[in-house]
GUTORSE-850158 format. One record per residue: residue number from 1; residue in three letters; x, y, z of N, C-alpha, C, O in turn. Coordinates in nm, 4 decimals. Layout:
! residues N
NUM;Ala;X;Y;Z;X;Y;Z;X;Y;Z;X;Y;Z;
...
! end
This chain:
! residues 59
1;Met;-0.4951;-1.7103;-2.0781;-0.3902;-1.6061;-2.0781;-0.4234;-1.4703;-2.0855;-0.3867;-1.3753;-2.0164;
2;Ala;-0.4927;-1.4770;-2.1731;-0.5861;-1.3259;-2.2442;-0.6765;-1.2927;-2.1012;-0.6631;-1.1745;-2.0696;
3;Ala;-0.7419;-1.3498;-2.0325;-0.8111;-1.3644;-1.9179;-0.7519;-1.2872;-1.8053;-0.8159;-1.2300;-1.7170;
4;Leu;-0.6284;-1.2917;-1.8176;-0.5152;-1.2142;-1.7498;-0.5122;-1.0792;-1.7660;-0.4619;-1.0075;-1.6794;
5;Ala;-0.5620;-1.0330;-1.8708;-0.5096;-0.8958;-1.9195;-0.6168;-0.7866;-1.8199;-0.7252;-0.8075;-1.7655;
6;Gln;-0.5415;-0.6834;-1.8263;-0.6065;-0.5538;-1.7298;-0.5932;-0.4453;-1.7956;-0.5319;-0.4566;-1.9017;
7;Gly;-0.6329;-0.3371;-1.7659;-0.6395;-0.2101;-1.8241;-0.7021;-0.1800;-1.9556;-0.8215;-0.1939;-1.9821;
8;Arg;-0.6058;-0.1360;-2.0374;-0.6385;-0.1053;-2.1767;-0.6760;-0.2421;-2.2523;-0.7692;-0.2685;-2.3283;
9;Leu;-0.5548;-0.3299;-2.1968;-0.5670;-0.4696;-2.2746;-0.7038;-0.5369;-2.2601;-0.7476;-0.6077;-2.3507;
10;Arg;-0.7663;-0.5170;-2.1552;-0.8682;-0.5788;-2.0879;-0.9600;-0.5776;-2.2063;-1.0091;-0.6850;-2.2409;
11;Gln;-0.9945;-0.4464;-2.2854;-1.0831;-0.4295;-2.3996;-1.0579;-0.4676;-2.5030;-1.1277;-0.4363;-2.5996;
12;Lys;-0.9390;-0.5553;-2.5151;-0.9072;-0.6290;-2.6542;-0.8813;-0.7773;-2.6589;-0.8296;-0.8463;-2.7467;
13;Gln;-0.9478;-0.8179;-2.5011;-0.9603;-0.9393;-2.4855;-0.9495;-1.0630;-2.6181;-0.8640;-1.1509;-2.6295;
14;Asp;-1.0642;-1.0344;-2.7069;-1.0812;-1.1115;-2.8201;-0.9285;-1.1207;-2.9293;-0.8704;-1.2201;-2.9730;
15;Leu;-0.9032;-0.9939;-2.9444;-0.7630;-0.9727;-2.9969;-0.6392;-1.0485;-2.9611;-0.5609;-1.0858;-3.0484;
16;Leu;-0.6157;-1.0777;-2.8017;-0.5302;-1.1189;-2.7582;-0.5805;-1.2559;-2.7723;-0.4982;-1.3339;-2.8202;
17;Val;-0.6953;-1.3047;-2.7426;-0.7070;-1.4733;-2.7524;-0.6933;-1.5120;-2.9153;-0.6688;-1.6304;-2.9381;
18;Glu;-0.7041;-1.4418;-3.0048;-0.6566;-1.4512;-3.1387;-0.4921;-1.4387;-3.1498;-0.4267;-1.5183;-3.2173;
19;Ala;-0.4499;-1.3612;-3.0973;-0.3080;-1.3728;-3.1188;-0.2201;-1.4526;-3.0548;-0.1015;-1.4605;-3.0869;
20;Leu;-0.2796;-1.5234;-2.9498;-0.1893;-1.5870;-2.8461;-0.2459;-1.7393;-2.8784;-0.1912;-1.8339;-2.8217;
21;Ser;-0.3406;-1.7593;-2.9572;-0.3904;-1.8901;-2.9928;-0.3025;-1.9672;-3.0692;-0.2853;-1.9256;-3.1837;
22;Gly;-0.2294;-2.0897;-3.0299;-0.1025;-2.1653;-3.1134;-0.0058;-2.1185;-3.1276;0.0687;-2.1930;-3.1912;
23;Arg;0.0554;-1.9920;-3.0903;0.1469;-1.9424;-3.0957;0.2540;-1.9255;-2.9712;0.3755;-1.9135;-2.9872;
24;Val;0.1904;-1.9268;-2.8527;0.2891;-1.9323;-2.7336;0.2839;-2.0623;-2.6563;0.1833;-2.1121;-2.6056;
25;Arg;0.4011;-2.1075;-2.6549;0.4296;-2.2360;-2.5944;0.4019;-2.2518;-2.4350;0.3916;-2.1505;-2.3658;
26;Pro;0.3922;-2.3597;-2.3883;0.3849;-2.3574;-2.2404;0.4930;-2.2829;-2.1480;0.4616;-2.2227;-2.0454;
27;Gly;0.6077;-2.2926;-2.1905;0.7094;-2.2262;-2.1182;0.7209;-2.0671;-2.1443;0.8015;-1.9920;-2.0895;
28;Gln;0.6450;-2.0397;-2.2183;0.6288;-1.8920;-2.2721;0.5106;-1.8257;-2.2019;0.5160;-1.7106;-2.1587;
29;Gln;0.3987;-1.9084;-2.1926;0.2875;-1.8802;-2.1201;0.3033;-1.8804;-1.9605;0.2258;-1.8221;-1.8847;
30;Phe;0.4179;-1.9564;-1.9199;0.4409;-1.9491;-1.7839;0.5258;-1.8110;-1.7352;0.5140;-1.7631;-1.6225;
31;Ile;0.6159;-1.7544;-1.8435;0.6933;-1.6519;-1.7957;0.5918;-1.5443;-1.8054;0.5850;-1.4593;-1.7167;
32;Leu;0.4954;-1.5426;-1.9299;0.4268;-1.4225;-1.9369;0.3239;-1.3973;-1.8166;0.2779;-1.2919;-1.7729;
33;Ala;0.3023;-1.5415;-1.7752;0.1840;-1.5259;-1.6583;0.2655;-1.4499;-1.5563;0.2220;-1.3497;-1.4994;
34;Gln;0.3974;-1.5064;-1.5331;0.4919;-1.4200;-1.4422;0.4935;-1.2991;-1.4333;0.4826;-1.2396;-1.3260;
35;Leu;0.5114;-1.2278;-1.5781;0.5437;-1.1041;-1.5905;0.4234;-1.0174;-1.5629;0.4328;-0.8971;-1.5389;
36;Leu;0.2976;-1.0914;-1.5680;0.1791;-1.0235;-1.5537;0.1392;-0.9876;-1.4053;0.0779;-0.8887;-1.3651;
37;Ser;0.1977;-1.1097;-1.3245;0.1692;-1.0835;-1.1810;0.2937;-1.0009;-1.1342;0.2835;-0.9697;-1.0155;
38;Leu;0.3888;-0.9645;-1.1841;0.4714;-0.8714;-1.1611;0.4192;-0.7276;-1.1693;0.4336;-0.6520;-1.0733;
39;Ile;0.3577;-0.6878;-1.2846;0.3019;-0.5857;-1.3511;0.1838;-0.5384;-1.2149;0.1800;-0.4302;-1.1562;
40;Asp;0.1004;-0.6532;-1.1942;0.0226;-0.6192;-1.0785;0.0808;-0.5722;-0.9760;0.0575;-0.4580;-0.9365;
41;Ser;0.1715;-0.6588;-0.9130;0.2313;-0.6052;-0.7783;0.2872;-0.4940;-0.8001;0.2669;-0.4057;-0.7168;
42;Ile;0.3678;-0.4661;-0.9090;0.4209;-0.2701;-0.9320;0.2903;-0.1975;-0.9448;0.2895;-0.0915;-0.8823;
43;Asp;0.1940;-0.2223;-1.0007;0.0843;-0.1547;-1.0325;0.0115;-0.1099;-0.8699;-0.0181;0.0037;-0.8327;
44;Glu;-0.0041;-0.2425;-0.7919;-0.0391;-0.2184;-0.6433;0.0468;-0.1187;-0.5636;0.0018;-0.0283;-0.4931;
45;Thr;0.2037;-0.1533;-0.5884;0.3038;-0.0540;-0.5137;0.2464;0.1088;-0.5439;0.2001;0.1845;-0.4586;
46;Ile;0.2634;0.1360;-0.6837;0.2386;0.2629;-0.6949;0.1105;0.3128;-0.6541;0.1070;0.4341;-0.6339;
47;Ala;0.0010;0.2460;-0.6367;-0.1055;0.2993;-0.5451;-0.0776;0.3238;-0.4449;-0.0967;0.4377;-0.4021;
48;Gln;-0.0185;0.2205;-0.3643;0.0263;0.2627;-0.2114;0.0911;0.3587;-0.2084;0.0757;0.4254;-0.1061;
49;Phe;0.1852;0.4097;-0.3056;0.2756;0.5428;-0.2774;0.1815;0.6605;-0.3172;0.1976;0.7738;-0.2718;
50;Asp;0.0917;0.6305;-0.3964;-0.0146;0.7430;-0.4479;-0.1007;0.7880;-0.3198;-0.1202;0.9037;-0.2827;
51;Arg;-0.1512;0.6601;-0.2564;-0.2115;0.7275;-0.1460;-0.1339;0.7720;-0.0170;-0.1793;0.8598;0.0563;
52;Glu;-0.0143;0.7074;0.0080;0.0716;0.7680;0.1126;0.1118;0.9408;0.0676;0.1294;1.0242;0.1563;
53;Ile;0.1219;0.9746;-0.0723;0.1784;1.0854;-0.0944;0.0487;1.1861;-0.0776;0.0686;1.2993;-0.0336;
54;Cys;-0.0903;1.1416;-0.1146;-0.2110;1.2170;-0.1026;-0.2367;1.2342;0.0510;-0.2712;1.3484;0.0814;
55;Glu;-0.2265;1.1401;0.1594;-0.2225;1.1432;0.2745;-0.1075;1.2688;0.3358;-0.1366;1.3492;0.4244;
56;Lys;0.0015;1.2629;0.2779;0.1258;1.3537;0.3392;0.0823;1.5051;0.2789;0.0832;1.5969;0.3608;
57;Thr;0.0447;1.5354;0.1416;0.0419;1.6450;0.1078;-0.0951;1.6960;0.1637;-0.1099;1.8164;0.1847;
58;Ser;-0.1842;1.6164;0.1852;-0.3391;1.6879;0.2159;-0.3806;1.7440;0.3632;-0.4838;1.7990;0.4015;
59;Gly;-0.2387;1.7028;0.4431;-0.2636;1.7203;0.5893;-0.1720;1.8103;0.6635;-0.1877;1.8285;0.7842;
! end
């Protein structure tokens, strides 16, 4: 689970491993993985909007 961390959380991966060890049930792990996937998707959508805005405003 901690290996999925990105951005600022990636730098704190050892802390995430410690925090998640033995405290998160499989169902919760599934939900967290899905949420991280959604966050990645939203981040990509934001990046696409940023690129589109840059293209439209610089030309």
